[in-house]
N, C-alpha and C positions, 0 to 999 in steps of 0.2 A: 568370623571371616565374612559371612554373608552381609553383616551390618557394615563392615568396612567397604566392601565392593559397592553397596548401595550408596554410601556417602560419597565414594569416589565418582560414581556415575552421576549423582546429583551435582557435585562440584564441577565435573567436566562439562555436563550439559549447560549449566549456568554460565560457565566460562565461554563456551561456544556462542551462546545467545548474546552475551555481552559484547563479544568480539564482532558479531554480525551487525549489531545495532550501533556500535561505535563507528562503523564504516557506513552508516546509513546516510541517505540523502538529506540535505538540509531542507527543513520545512518551515513554512510561515503560516500563521493563522490568518484567515481572511480579515477578522476583526480582532485586533490585539487587546481590545478592552472587554471583549465578550467573556462571559463565564460559561464556557461550553460544558455540557454534561459528560462528554467524552474527551479525554486528553490523549492526544497522539504523541507517542514517545519517539517514533521514527518510522521512516519508510526505507525499505531495502529493495533495490532493483537488481534483478539477476537475469541475464548478464548485464553488466554495466561497462561500456555502453551497450544498448540494445542492438541486436543483429537482425537486420531485415530478413523476413522469411523464416525465422526461427522463434520458438516460444520465448516469451518474456514474462517474468513474474514480478508483480508488485506486492510486497508484503508490508502491511501496516501494523505496527505494534501500538496498542492503545490500552487505556484503562477507563473504567467507568465506576461511578459510585452508586449507580442504580441498575437494577436488572432490566434487560431489554428482551422483548419477545419477538421483535421483528422490526422492519423498516426498509429503507432503500438507500442506495448510494447513487448520487448524481455526479457524473464525471464530465468535465469539459476540458478539451485539449486545444492549445494554441500553438501555432508555428510562426516564429518571428512576430508575435503580437497579433496574428490573425486567427480568429476562432475557426477551427477546421473540423471539429468532431465533438459530439455529445453522445453519451450513453447512460442508461439507468439500469441498475442491477438490484435484485432483491438481496437485502442484507444477509438473509439466511442462506443464500446461495454462495456467499463469499466467506462465511464463517459458520460455526456451529451455533444454532439457536436452541433454546433461549441462551442469551449471554448473561452469565452471572456477574455479580459485583466483583470487580477486580480486573486483572489483565486478560486481554484477548488479542487475537491476530486476525486481520482480514487479509486474505490472499486472493489475488486475481491474476490469471494467466491468459495470454492470448498471443496469437501469431500475427505479426504485422506483415502486410503484403510485401513482396519483394520490390515493388515499385515505390515504396514509401521513401520520400526524400530524406537523405541524411541531414543532420543538423541538430539544433537545440530546440526543444519543445518545452512548454509549460503545461502543467496539469493542475486543475482545481477540483477537489473532491469535497462534496457536501454529504453529510450523513443525516438522515431523518429517521425519527421513530415512526411507529404505526399511526400516530396522530398528526403527522407532518410537522412535528416540532424539530427544528434544526439542532442536532446533537453536537456537531462539529463542522468546521470548514477549514480546510488546509490547502496550501498551494506549494508546489515544488517544481523544479526544472529537471529534465532528463535529456539524455543525448541518444540519438540513433546514429550508429557508426557509419563511416564512409566506406568500409570494406564491402566487398561483394558477398552475397550469400549464395548458398547452393541453389536457391530458387531463381537466382538471376542467370544462372548458367544455362 
């Protein structure tokens, strides 16, 4: 009986993960010809569209064929083609390190100010290892909703 419930839990968890990433945001690699060490499977944004003044989470599912002990993420954001924001994060602050060979998830949450303009944004994320070697580079679009947030009231 315990074995059946374990298999059911595994099946249900896998199904939920697959559903989440089939609804993931479309990503593009910065260099389509590059052979990146980290392959990004998808990005999920929650909520989508993002609500100003409330937490937004970007979850990136990826896989690697080499173990990683650390590195950094460099994020650039554009609004209607204009570069408006850059930030750098310690890779180990966004996922569990060391990263073993195989699948892993990078998750970053933050609250956008209530005065953030609604509309379409573009995000470029580069991942580097501890030796400043580029592991991957992706870009994707996301929306910030037109609705009011509690912070606006």
